[in-house]
C-alpha positions in Angstrom: 127.2 88.8 121.9 127.4 92.8 120.8 130.5 94.5 121.5 130.5 97.9 123.3 131.5 99.8 120.5 128.8 97.8 118.3 125.6 98.6 120.8 126.8 102.5 120.8 126.8 102.3 116.8 123.2 100.7 116.8 122.0 103.4 119.3 123.5 106.1 117.1 122.1 104.9 114.4 118.5 104.7 116.0 118.6 108.2 117.0 119.7 109.5 113.6 116.7 108.1 111.8 114.7 109.1 114.0 116.0 112.7 114.0 116.6 112.6 110.1 114.2 114.4 107.9 114.6 115.5 104.3 116.0 117.4 102.5 118.7 117.4 105.7 118.9 113.6 105.6 122.8 113.8 104.6 124.0 116.8 107.2 122.2 114.1 109.8 124.1 111.3 108.5 127.4 113.3 108.8 126.7 114.6 112.4 125.8 111.3 113.2 128.8 109.7 111.8 130.7 112.5 114.1 129.0 111.0 117.2 129.7 107.5 115.9 133.4 108.0 115.4 133.5 110.6 119.0 131.7 107.3 121.2 134.3 104.6 119.8 136.9 106.5 121.2 136.1 106.6 124.3 135.3 102.9 124.7 138.3 100.7 125.4 139.4 98.1 123.1 138.3 94.7 123.7 139.4 91.3 122.4 136.9 89.5 119.8 137.6 85.8 119.7 135.5 83.4 117.7 133.9 80.4 119.2 133.6 77.1 117.4 134.9 75.9 114.0 135.4 78.6 111.0 132.7 77.8 108.1 134.6 78.0 104.8 132.6 79.3 101.5 132.0 77.2 99.2 132.6 79.6 96.0 134.4 83.1 97.0 136.0 85.5 95.1 137.6 89.1 96.4 136.2 92.5 95.8 135.9 95.5 97.5 132.5 94.9 98.3 131.4 91.1 99.4 128.1 89.6 98.6 127.2 86.7 100.4 125.2 83.6 99.2 123.6 80.9 100.8 122.4 77.6 98.6 121.9 73.9 99.3 124.2 72.8 97.0 123.5 69.3 98.4 120.0 68.6 99.3 121.4 66.2 102.4 123.8 65.4 104.1 125.2 62.3 101.8 126.7 63.7 98.5 123.8 64.2 96.8 123.6 67.7 94.8 121.0 69.9 94.0 121.6 71.1 90.3 118.7 74.0 90.6 121.0 75.4 93.5 123.9 75.3 91.2 122.2 77.4 89.0 121.0 79.7 91.3 124.6 80.2 92.1 125.6 80.8 88.5 123.0 82.9 88.4 124.4 85.1 91.0 127.7 85.1 89.5 126.7 86.1 86.2 124.8 89.0 87.7 127.9 89.8 89.6 130.4 89.5 86.8 128.2 92.0 84.5 127.9 94.5 87.1 131.8 94.4 87.1 132.1 94.7 83.9 130.2 97.6 83.5 131.6 101.2 83.4 128.5 102.7 84.5 126.8 100.8 87.6 129.6 100.9 90.1 132.5 102.6 88.6 136.3 102.0 90.5 134.4 99.3 92.9 134.3 95.7 92.3 131.8 93.0 93.7 133.4 90.0 95.1 130.7 86.8 96.8 131.2 84.1 99.6 128.7 81.2 98.7 127.7 78.9 101.5 126.2 75.3 101.0 123.4 75.0 104.0 122.9 71.4 102.9 119.0 71.5 103.1 119.5 72.2 106.6 118.3 74.9 109.0 121.5 74.6 111.6 123.9 75.0 108.4 122.1 77.9 106.8 121.9 79.8 110.6 126.0 79.1 110.8 126.8 80.2 107.0 125.0 83.5 107.9 126.8 84.0 110.9 130.0 83.6 108.9 129.3 86.0 106.6 128.3 88.2 109.3 131.5 87.8 111.7 134.0 86.4 108.8 136.2 83.3 109.8 139.2 84.9 111.6 139.9 83.0 114.8 140.1 86.1 116.8 141.1 89.6 117.2 144.2 91.2 119.6 143.8 94.6 120.6 147.3 95.7 118.8 145.2 94.4 115.4 142.1 96.1 115.5 139.3 96.7 117.8 136.5 95.0 118.0 133.9 97.2 115.8 134.5 96.1 112.1 131.9 96.2 110.2 130.3 92.9 108.4 132.1 90.8 106.3 128.9 91.7 103.3 127.1 94.0 102.6 123.9 91.9 101.7 123.0 88.6 101.6 121.5 86.5 98.4 119.3 83.4 99.5 118.2 81.0 100.7 116.0 79.4 98.5 113.6 77.5 100.7 111.0 78.9 103.2 112.0 77.4 106.6 115.7 78.0 106.4 114.8 81.9 105.4 112.8 82.2 108.5 116.0 81.0 110.7 118.5 83.1 108.9 116.5 86.5 108.6 115.7 85.9 112.7 119.6 85.7 112.8 120.9 88.6 110.7 117.7 91.1 111.4 118.9 92.8 114.4 122.1 93.6 112.6 120.4 94.8 109.9 122.0 93.4 107.2 120.1 92.9 104.0 118.8 89.2 103.2 117.0 88.7 99.6 115.5 85.3 98.8 114.5 84.3 95.6 112.2 81.7 96.2 111.2 81.6 99.8 107.4 82.1 99.4 106.2 81.7 102.8 103.5 84.8 104.2 105.1 84.5 107.4 108.5 86.3 106.0 106.3 89.6 105.1 106.4 90.4 109.0 108.7 92.9 109.5 108.4 93.0 113.2 110.2 89.4 113.0 112.0 89.9 110.1 112.6 93.7 109.6 115.9 93.0 106.9 114.3 90.0 104.8 113.4 91.1 101.3 112.3 89.1 98.1 112.2 88.5 94.5 108.9 86.4 94.7 105.7 86.8 95.3 104.2 85.7 99.0 102.4 82.4 98.8 99.1 84.9 100.5 98.9 86.3 97.4 98.5 82.6 95.1 96.5 81.5 97.7 94.1 84.8 96.4 94.7 84.7 92.7 93.8 80.4 93.0 90.5 81.8 94.8 90.0 84.5 91.9 90.3 82.4 89.7 88.2 79.9 90.8 85.6 82.4 90.8 86.9 83.7 87.5 85.1 80.8 85.9 82.1 80.3 88.2 82.9 77.8 90.2 81.4 78.0 93.5 81.7 74.2 94.8 84.6 72.7 95.1 87.0 70.4 96.7 90.2 71.3 97.9 93.5 68.9 98.7 96.6 70.9 100.3 100.2 69.4 101.4 100.1 68.6 104.8 102.7 70.8 105.9 103.4 74.8 106.4 103.1 75.7 102.2 100.0 73.7 102.2 98.7 74.6 105.3 99.1 78.3 105.1 98.6 78.7 101.8 95.1 76.8 101.8 94.1 78.8 104.6 94.5 82.0 103.0 92.4 80.2 99.8 89.3 79.4 102.4 89.3 83.1 103.7 89.5 84.5 100.5 87.1 81.9 99.1 84.5 82.6 101.8 84.5 86.2 100.5 84.3 85.5 97.1 81.2 83.1 98.0 83.0 80.0 96.9 82.3 77.2 99.0 84.6 74.1 99.8 82.6 70.6 99.7 86.2 69.0 101.6 89.6 70.1 102.4 91.6 66.9 102.8 95.5 67.2 103.7 97.6 64.9 101.9 102.2 64.3 102.4 103.4 61.8 100.4 104.6 59.5 103.4 101.2 58.9 103.9 99.6 55.0 104.4 97.2 53.5 101.9 94.4 53.4 104.1 94.8 57.3 104.4 95.1 57.7 100.7 92.1 55.5 100.2 90.2 57.9 102.6 91.4 60.4 100.5 90.1 58.6 97.4 86.2 58.2 98.8 86.1 61.5 99.9 86.8 62.6 96.1 84.8 59.6 94.5 81.7 60.5 96.7 81.6 64.7 96.6 79.5 66.4 94.2 82.0 69.1 93.0 83.6 68.6 89.7 86.7 70.9 90.4 89.5 70.1 92.8 92.2 72.6 94.2 95.5 71.1 94.6 97.8 73.5 97.1 100.3 70.8 97.0 104.2 70.7 96.3 105.2 68.7 92.9 106.5 65.8 95.0 103.8 65.3 96.7 101.7 65.4 93.4 103.9 62.7 91.9 103.2 60.1 94.6 99.3 61.1 94.0 99.0 60.9 90.9 99.5 57.2 90.3 96.9 56.6 93.0 94.3 58.3 91.2 95.2 56.7 88.0 94.5 53.5 89.8 91.1 54.3 90.9 90.2 55.8 87.2 89.4 59.4 89.1 88.8 61.0 85.9 86.2 63.6 84.6 87.3 66.7 87.3 88.4 69.6 86.9 91.9 70.4 88.8 93.4 73.8 89.8 96.7 73.7 90.9 99.3 75.8 92.7 102.7 77.1 90.9 104.8 74.1 92.4 103.4 71.5 90.1 101.4 73.3 87.7 104.2 73.6 85.2 106.2 70.5 86.2 107.3 68.5 83.1 107.9 65.5 85.7 104.6 65.7 86.9 102.8 65.6 83.3 105.2 62.8 82.6 104.0 60.4 85.6 100.0 61.2 84.6 99.6 58.5 81.9 95.9 58.3 82.8 95.7 61.8 81.6 93.5 62.5 84.5 95.1 66.0 84.8 94.4 67.2 81.2 92.5 70.4 81.0 94.1 71.5 84.4 94.3 75.4 84.8 96.6 77.0 87.4 99.1 79.9 88.4 102.8 79.9 87.5 105.7 82.5 88.1 105.8 84.5 84.7 108.4 83.4 81.7 111.6 85.0 82.1 114.6 85.4 80.1 118.0 86.8 81.0 120.4 87.7 77.8 123.5 86.2 78.4 122.8 83.4 80.9 122.2 80.6 79.6 125.7 81.2 77.2 127.0 81.6 80.6 125.9 78.2 82.3 126.8 76.4 79.1 130.3 77.8 79.5 131.2 77.1 83.3 134.2 75.0 84.1 134.8 73.3 87.5 138.5 74.2 87.3 138.1 77.7 86.9 135.7 78.7 90.1 137.5 79.8 92.8 136.8 77.4 95.6 136.3 74.7 92.9 136.5 71.6 95.4 132.9 71.1 95.7 131.8 72.3 92.0 134.3 69.7 90.9 132.4 66.8 92.9 129.1 68.2 91.4 131.0 68.1 87.8 131.9 64.6 88.4 128.4 63.5 89.3 126.9 65.6 86.5 128.9 63.6 83.8 129.3 60.3 85.8 133.1 60.8 85.3 136.6 61.3 87.6 138.4 64.6 87.0 142.2 63.9 86.7 144.3 64.3 90.0 140.9 63.8 91.8 139.7 61.1 94.2 136.5 61.9 94.8 134.6 59.9 92.0 137.1 57.1 92.3 134.5 54.5 90.8 133.4 56.7 87.8 133.3 54.2 84.9 135.5 57.4 83.0 137.7 60.0 83.4 137.2 63.3 82.6 139.2 66.7 82.3 136.8 69.6 83.8 136.7 71.2 80.0 133.5 68.9 78.8 131.4 71.0 76.3 127.7 71.7 77.6 126.4 72.8 75.1 123.8 70.0 73.4 123.8 68.2 76.5 120.4 67.3 78.2 121.0 67.0 82.2 119.7 69.0 85.2 122.2 71.5 84.8 121.6 72.4 81.1 117.7 72.5 82.0 116.6 76.3 81.5 113.0 75.7 82.9 113.7 77.2 86.1 115.0 80.5 83.9 112.1 82.4 86.0 113.6 81.7 89.1 117.3 82.6 87.9 115.8 86.2 87.1 114.4 86.2 90.2 118.3 86.0 91.6 119.0 88.1 89.5 116.7 90.6 90.0 117.7 90.5 93.6 121.4 91.0 92.9 120.7 93.9 90.7 118.8 95.2 93.9 121.6 95.2 96.0 123.7 96.9 93.7 121.5 99.8 93.1 121.8 100.3 96.6 125.8 100.5 96.8 126.1 103.8 95.5 126.2 105.1 99.4 129.4 103.0 99.7 131.4 105.8 97.9 130.4 108.6 100.4 129.6 106.3 103.3 132.4 103.2 103.5 134.4 105.0 106.3 131.3 104.2 108.3 130.5 100.6 110.1 127.5 99.5 111.4 125.7 102.7 109.4 126.6 101.5 106.3 124.6 98.2 106.5 121.1 100.3 107.6 122.0 102.3 104.7 122.1 99.7 102.5 118.9 97.8 103.7 116.8 101.5 103.4 118.2 101.7 100.0 117.2 98.5 98.9 113.5 98.8 100.4 113.4 102.1 98.3 114.9 100.9 95.2 112.6 101.3 91.5 114.7 100.2 88.8 114.5 98.1 85.4 116.5 95.3 84.3 117.9 95.0 80.9 114.8 93.1 79.9 112.8 95.9 80.9 111.8 94.4 84.4 110.6 96.6 86.7 111.9 96.0 90.6 110.6 97.4 93.3 109.3 96.2 97.2 106.4 97.2 99.1 106.5 98.0 102.6 106.7 94.3 103.2 110.2 94.0 101.5 107.6 91.8 98.8 107.6 92.3 95.0 104.3 92.8 93.4 102.4 89.5 92.4 101.6 88.8 88.9 101.2 85.2 87.8 101.0 83.5 84.5 97.5 81.5 84.3 98.7 78.3 82.5 96.3 75.5 81.4 97.1 72.0 80.7 96.6 70.8 76.7 96.9 67.9 75.4 98.8 67.4 71.6 99.6 64.1 69.7 101.9 61.2 71.4 100.9 62.0 74.9 103.0 65.4 75.2 101.1 68.2 77.0 101.4 72.0 76.6 101.8 74.7 79.5 100.0 77.1 77.5 99.6 80.8 79.3 96.3 81.5 78.7 95.5 84.6 80.7 97.4 86.4 83.9 96.8 87.4 87.4 98.5 90.9 88.4 97.8 92.4 91.9 99.1 95.8 90.5 96.0 96.8 88.9 93.6 99.3 90.6 91.1 98.0 93.8 87.7 97.1 92.4 88.9 96.1 88.8 89.1 92.3 87.6 92.7 90.6 88.5 92.0 87.6 86.4 92.5 88.1 82.8 92.1 85.2 79.9 93.5 86.3 76.5 93.6 82.5 75.0 91.1 79.6 75.1 91.3 77.2 77.4 90.9 73.6 77.4 88.8 71.9 80.1 88.5 68.6 82.0 88.0 65.5 79.1 89.2 68.1 76.3 86.1 70.3 76.5 86.2 73.7 75.3 83.2 74.5 77.4 83.4 75.6 81.2 82.9 73.1 83.1 79.7 73.4 86.2 80.5 72.8 89.6 78.0 74.6 91.8 75.7 72.9 94.6 72.8 74.6 93.6 71.5 76.2 90.3 70.9 80.4 90.9 67.7 81.1 91.7 65.6 82.7 89.0 64.4 86.7 89.8 61.4 86.4 92.3 62.7 83.9 94.3 64.4 83.6 97.3 67.0 81.0 98.9 66.3 78.9 101.5 69.6 76.7 102.8 69.4 73.0 102.7 70.0 72.0 106.5 73.3 70.5 107.3 75.2 72.2 104.2 76.8 75.4 103.7 75.4 78.5 101.9 75.6 77.4 98.6 73.3 74.9 99.0 69.9 76.0 98.7 66.1 75.4 97.5 64.2 78.3 95.9 61.0 79.5 96.9 59.0 82.1 95.6 59.3 85.8 97.2 56.4 88.3 97.9 55.4 91.0 95.4 57.8 94.0 95.4 60.6 92.0 97.1 63.9 91.1 95.3 65.6 87.7 95.7 68.4 87.1 97.8 69.1 84.7 100.9 66.1 85.8 102.2 63.6 88.1 100.1 63.9 91.5 101.5 62.4 94.9 100.5 65.4 97.9 99.3 66.5 100.4 101.8 64.6 103.4 100.9 67.2 104.8 98.8 67.6 101.9 96.8 65.1 100.4 94.2 64.9 96.9 92.5 66.2 96.2 89.4 64.3 95.3 86.0 65.4 91.8 87.3 64.1 91.8 90.6 67.5 90.4 91.8 69.5 93.3 93.0 68.6 96.5 94.7 70.2 99.6 92.7 70.7 102.9 94.3 67.7 105.3 93.3 68.8 108.0 91.1 69.4 111.3 93.0 67.6 114.6 91.2 68.2 118.2 92.0 68.9 120.9 89.5 72.3 120.6 88.4 74.2 122.7 86.1 74.5 119.8 83.3 70.8 119.9 82.9 69.4 122.0 80.1 67.1 123.9 82.7 70.2 124.3 85.1 72.1 125.6 82.3 69.8 128.2 81.1 69.0 129.6 84.6 72.4 129.9 85.5 72.8 131.6 82.0 70.4 133.9 82.8 71.8 135.0 86.4 75.3 135.3 84.6 74.1 137.6 82.1 72.0 139.3 84.6 75.4 140.0 86.4 77.4 141.4 83.0 74.1 143.6 82.2 74.4 144.9 85.7 78.1 145.4 85.9 77.8 147.2 82.4 75.0 149.6 83.7 77.2 150.2 86.9 80.3 150.7 84.6 78.2 153.4 82.3 76.6 155.1 85.5 80.2 155.6 86.9 81.7 156.7 83.5 78.9 159.6 83.3 78.8 159.7 87.2 79.0 163.6 87.1 76.2 164.2 84.4 73.3 165.2 86.0 70.8 162.4 85.0 73.3 160.3 87.1 73.5 162.7 90.2 69.7 163.7 90.1 68.7 161.1 92.3 71.5 160.3 94.7 74.3 158.5 92.5 75.5 156.7 96.0 72.3 155.0 96.2 72.2 154.4 92.4 75.5 152.3 92.8 74.9 150.8 95.9 71.7 149.4 94.1 73.7 148.2 91.3 75.7 146.3 93.4 72.6 144.7 95.2 71.5 143.8 92.2 74.7 142.3 91.3 74.4 140.1 94.3 70.6 139.3 93.9 71.8 137.4 90.4 74.6 135.9 92.1 73.0 134.4 94.6 70.2 132.2 92.4 73.6 130.4 91.6 73.6 128.8 95.4 70.1 127.4 94.6 71.8 125.2 91.5 73.5 122.2 92.4 73.7 119.4 95.2 72.2 120.7 97.8 74.7 120.6 101.3 74.5 122.2 104.6 76.3 125.2 103.9 74.5 125.5 100.6 70.9 125.4 102.2 72.1 127.8 104.8 73.0 130.4 102.0 70.4 130.1 99.6 68.0 131.6 101.6 69.5 133.8 103.8 71.6 135.4 101.0 68.7 135.9 98.8 66.8 137.4 101.9 69.5 140.0 103.1 70.5 140.9 99.3 66.5 141.6 98.1 66.2 143.8 101.3 69.3 145.4 100.9 67.9 145.9 97.2 64.1 147.3 98.2 66.0 149.4 100.8 67.8 151.2 98.0 64.7 151.5 95.8 62.5 152.7 98.9 65.5 155.1 99.7 65.3 156.7 96.0 61.7 156.8 96.1 61.6 158.6 99.5 64.0 161.1 98.1 62.0 161.5 95.1 58.8 162.0 96.9 60.9 164.7 99.6 62.2 166.8 97.0 59.4 167.8 95.5 57.5 168.0 99.2 60.6 170.4 100.0 60.0 173.0 96.8 56.5 174.2 99.0 56.9 177.3 101.1 58.0 176.8 104.6 59.1 173.1 104.0 62.1 171.8 105.7 61.8 168.2 104.9 65.0 167.4 103.0 66.9 168.8 106.0 65.7 165.4 107.8 66.1 163.2 104.7 69.8 163.9 103.5 72.5 161.7 102.0 73.1 160.5 106.1 69.7 159.9 106.4 69.4 158.2 103.9 72.4 155.7 104.6 71.2 155.1 107.8 67.5 153.7 106.7 69.0 151.3 104.2 71.8 150.2 107.2 68.4 150.3 109.3 66.5 148.2 106.7 68.9 145.5 106.2 69.7 145.5 109.9 66.2 143.7 110.8 66.4 141.3 107.9 70.2 140.3 109.3 68.8 139.6 112.5 65.7 137.9 111.1 68.3 135.8 109.2 70.5 134.9 112.4 67.7 133.8 114.5 66.2 131.5 111.8 69.8 130.4 111.5 70.1 129.7 115.5 66.7 128.1 116.1 66.3 125.9 113.2 67.9 126.8 110.1 67.7 125.1 106.8 69.3 121.7 106.4 69.6 119.3 103.3 66.9 116.9 102.8 66.0 113.3 100.8 62.5 112.9 99.9 61.5 109.3 99.2 57.7 110.0 98.8 57.6 112.1 95.9 58.8 109.7 93.3 59.1 105.8 94.2 62.5 105.0 92.1 64.2 108.5 92.7 65.4 110.5 95.0 64.7 114.0 95.2 67.5 116.0 96.9 66.4 119.6 98.3 66.7 121.5 101.3 64.5 121.6 104.1 63.3 125.3 105.3 64.3 124.2 109.0 61.6 126.5 110.6 58.9 128.1 108.1 58.3 130.7 110.2 61.8 132.1 109.8 61.5 131.5 105.7 58.1 133.2 105.6 59.2 135.9 108.2 61.8 136.5 105.2 59.8 136.7 102.6 57.1 139.0 104.3 59.6 141.6 105.2 60.7 141.3 101.6 57.1 141.7 100.8 56.3 144.7 103.4 59.7 146.7 101.8 58.2 146.4 98.5 54.5 147.5 99.2 56.1 150.7 100.8 58.0 151.3 98.0 55.3 150.9 95.5 53.1 153.2 97.7 55.8 156.0 97.8 56.3 155.6 94.5 52.9 155.5 93.0 52.8 158.7 95.4 55.1 160.3 93.5 54.2 159.1 90.0 52.9 162.7 88.5 55.2 164.9 90.5 56.4 167.6 87.8 59.4 166.5 85.8 61.0 165.7 83.2 62.4 162.6 84.3 60.7 161.4 87.5 62.3 158.1 88.7 59.0 157.7 90.8 57.4 156.3 87.4 59.8 154.0 86.7 60.1 152.5 89.9 56.5 152.2 90.1 56.7 150.0 87.0 59.5 147.8 88.7 57.5 147.7 91.9 54.5 146.2 90.0 56.7 143.7 88.3 58.4 142.7 91.7 54.6 142.2 93.8 53.3 140.5 90.7 56.4 138.1 90.5 56.1 137.6 93.8 52.3 137.1 94.5 52.0 134.3 91.5 55.8 132.3 93.1 53.6 131.5 96.5 51.2 129.1 95.0 53.9 128.3 92.0 56.4 127.0 94.7 53.9 125.3 97.0 52.6 123.0 94.1 55.9 122.8 92.3 57.7 119.0 93.1 61.3 118.3 93.7 63.7 120.6 91.7 61.0 122.9 89.9 60.0 124.4 93.3 63.9 125.3 93.3 63.5 126.7 89.6 60.6 128.4 90.4 61.9 130.5 93.4 65.4 130.9 90.9 62.7 132.0 88.4 61.3 134.6 90.5 64.6 136.0 92.1 65.4 136.5 88.4 62.3 138.2 87.1 62.3 140.5 89.9 65.5 141.4 89.9 65.6 141.8 85.7 62.4 144.4 86.3 64.1 146.4 88.5 67.7 146.6 86.7 65.7 147.1 83.4 62.7 149.7 84.4 64.7 151.7 86.5 68.5 151.9 84.7 68.1 151.2 81.2 65.9 154.4 80.8 68.8 156.1 82.1 71.4 154.4 80.0 68.9 155.2 76.9 69.4 159.0 77.9 73.4 158.9 78.5 74.2 156.8 75.4 71.5 157.8 72.6 70.0 161.0 74.0 73.4 163.0 75.5 71.7 166.3 74.5 68.9 165.5 77.2 71.6 164.4 80.0 71.2 168.2 81.1 70.5 170.2 84.1 68.0 172.2 82.5 66.1 169.4 80.7 66.1 167.2 84.1 64.7 169.7 86.1 62.8 171.8 83.4 59.1 171.3 84.5 59.6 171.3 88.2 62.4 173.9 88.0 59.9 176.2 86.2 56.6 175.2 88.6 59.1 176.1 91.7 60.1 179.5 90.0 58.3 182.5 91.5 
């Protein structure tokens, strides 16, 4: 039970982490630390007393920071040593020694360790975990220390198996003690709500099961059988494989459980199922111990000719290969943990001496069992044939301890220790804190990302799992009944989604030593133009092929493609129709864009010329303010054509027509104002005329504003009642989709065009009436020509727009906008620019007003 101080500590931590924000996290830690110390000072000192017998470590070494380890040195309560776990322990010691000898990793800090033996027992694993968390002290008294001491270790490496790991993680999770396993693969351990402090350096079985399904799919096997170990490993793994296989279109003809203690009758039943099946591929999610029992039984019934797909538990097991005397598994393919190498580890293991290890009693017993000898001054192996010194040279000795075939797992232990080490830098700043230190270490380990000296990248996802990578291994028989485990590919979950995860880079040898990929399907693929009819009582992979009707594609049923799709040439799939619209990338769109931008630049140049010579008579002759406003509106006219290019969207459809309508009305209003100025100016020269008094600059501005405001009102009503919207036209072309803007309300569109046409006609009439008025530079003549072009363009636009299909109607509208804009720019402004730039001698008031001035003089 947690003391009052520890409960306060945990509460403080939770508050700190809920309120802590980057970059103020360090500041939050400081204030939380002060609160922690204050809260502890308010509580009375309690007596902590340990219950039960203390648990002592099998191997230990003191240090400034202690790392814990839990391994199954004994496989049972009897003296039956597991050499692999001794190797795992030695790997941990190697990594700790390497860190302690480094001057860069933790300068001034030494790492120690406490390693416990779980004896393959969940109960002993839990006791060891509690011992690592609480320590072995019998009691604390108030005079010695309060009950607020931190955990004895800062992290735990282990356990090897999944079941003990779940028990340990359940116990130490609330204490925030990090636990990193090197070989516990159960997918259940990824649940952070149950096991918040658990991490591992070996991928979850979830990934292996999915990898096997992808591997089967990679070779085109859609009809397979399956055998699984009848325990959590096999049942959970096969459940994930089945789920993934269904998603990939793979069917299981059968899935049978097997355990090494099954009776002969049950084994015969399994063999009968295999022999009566039609699938030629067997997925074996079995442990190596179960596989070793099953292989002799299969050999007895001569079950050859099947392609085996194996899990990592047995696919590279040399003992399984040795048992397969009948070569039933030749050509098997499966997944294994990628090969690894830790420099210096093998030499470290071969140099180990039992008498040099702290807490060497257990290691002494293991040494005696390993060499079948009795160490001097030892009575543990009294029945041994010979005596040994403990200094025997392991170099060249072939036994289970010197076998380096588990180097990938050793590397996992190595990476786990270094993952803890990468988080211990915070010890230098937070070693005065109690429970907060463990939580900080756990948080740092979760965020760790580094590379080992061999170049292996180490990091964890949100579930505390490493990235899943598996080697694809193929059993390739050689001479003298030797089988080579050849890596032929890789399965990588780190590649982007949607890309192939299974990669094969080497030739494979399949069943019966064939280089040809075996076929395992329930029914051959239906040819194009046919449909599948499922066979009664069988999975979806079993079907007959029936001819489809004309125009349909073959699938489970003959179906017509969705309006947005079109059958491919083979008529076996619907492919999305090509979307057709006027884009910037195609030639026509690029040319129209260039024409629009060129017109914009030309307008800008003319505006610059007019501004530069704004005080000259030819610029001031006919209301220069209207001239600049006209140039501005022409710029908008050129630019609004760009809204017609590109994929139609809701905003572009509403913008293109309204922007076009308003900018052109502004443009025509300016031209109309200039025309009326010319006409009224000469009317005012008549005796008794007072026309210009009522059509001065203020009235001209108001007329432009009024004409434009009417168009704005029309556009607002259009957009409010029934605005334009993007529309997919499926009727014009069968194999393409025309993306266009529907008008929404045709009345609104033609009202906008009609109003522009009305103003253009008025402007043309006024300009026509003023064309012969006396003046050396009568602007009405040029306005007349521009209006002729404008009206001609838009009159021809209507039939061309109505008859043009798809994007060509958009191109016609853009062409009309550009042509009319160029007509106004060239006809009205180019003659003036010609005089300003090339005939400056004519840019005088006398020359501009020559004839008119003489005619009006008395």
